[in-house]
N, C-alpha and C positions, 0 to 999 in steps of 0.2 A: 199812729198808723205805721206799720212796718214797711221798710223799703227793701227792694231786692239788690243784693250785691252781686258782683261778678261770680259766675258759677252757680247762680240760683239760690244762694244762701240768703236767708232773711235776717235783716238787722233790725232789732227792736230797741233802739236807744242805747243798749249796752251789749257787750260781747260776753256776758256771764255764761251763756250756754256753750260757748266755744270751748273745746278741750284745750287745756293748758299743756303745752309740749315743752319738755326740757331735755338737755343733753347730759348723759352720764359722763362724768369727768374721767372715768376709767376706760371704758370701751369706746367712748365718743359716739354712741348710738343714741338716736332720739327716741323718746318714749313719753307717754303721758305722765304728768307729775305724780299721779296716784300710784304708778308703778315704781317710782324712784324714791329713795330715802334722801330727805333734805338734811344737810349738815351745816351747822354754823360754828363759828370760832368764838371761844371765850378765853381770855387771858387769865392764867392762874398765877400763883405765887412764883416769883423768879422770872417773870415775863415770858414764860413758856406758853405757846399757843396750844390750846386744848380744843380738839374738835368734839362737838356735842351733837348727837343725833337729834333731829327734830321731826319725828314721824307725823305729828299733827300739823306741821308747817305753820307754827304760830310764834316761834321765837323771833325777836327782832334782830335785825342785822342782815348782812349779805349772806346768801346761802349758796351752797354747791350741791349738786345732786349726783347720786351714785345708785346703781342697781343694788338690790338686796342680795348680792353675790360676793363671795370671797374673792373670786377671780377679778371682778371689776374693782373691788376695794384695793387689792394688791397692785393692780395696774396703776391706779390713781396714786398710790403711795410711791411706787417705783418712778413714775413720771414727775413726781412733785406737783401733781395737778391741783391738789387742794390749795396749796399756797398761791398758785397762780390764779385760780378761780376766785379765791377769797381775798386776793390782793393783800397778802401778808408777807412779811419777811421772816426768814428763819425756819427752824424745824417745827413740826406740828406733832402733837401727841394724838394718835388715832385709836388708843386703847378702848375708849368707850364705844366708838363706832364699830370697831372690830368685834367686841363682845356682843353687841346687838345683832350684827350681821351673822355671826356664827351661831347664835341662838336661834335666829330666824331660819337659817338654812336647813335646819332639821325639820322645820314645820312647813316651809314653802316648797312647792314643786320647782323643778328646774326652770329658770327663766327661758322664755321663748328664744331670746337671742343666743342662748348657749345650748339649746336642746340638740341641734344637729351638728355641733362642733366636732364630735368624735367621728361621725360619718364622713366629714369633709376632709379629714386627714388622709393623705395618700403617701405611699412610699415610692421613692424613685430608684 
């Protein structure tokens, strides 16, 4: 039997139906996990940390999430957010993630969090 939670939501033993929300490491905006790209780290030869895109969200290990946007990816790289979110030391190679995001940017419409950005700019 389902029980009512605060706010009128029904709980039926598990929370599988609830939308999973994650935060983009670039822009720090929250979005559903399906709107973000999950990224995991793999160590390559020479102990360099290499970021690997995980669009199906199936790879093992700690993950970080970023919008499918070059702007968010560049912000994350500039802030060194991937290293912090993935709890790793040293530099990270984002080439594989950058390639995927750039190839998808031609196919995807402008993300909702960036759509009005040009209109919001004002000159003083």
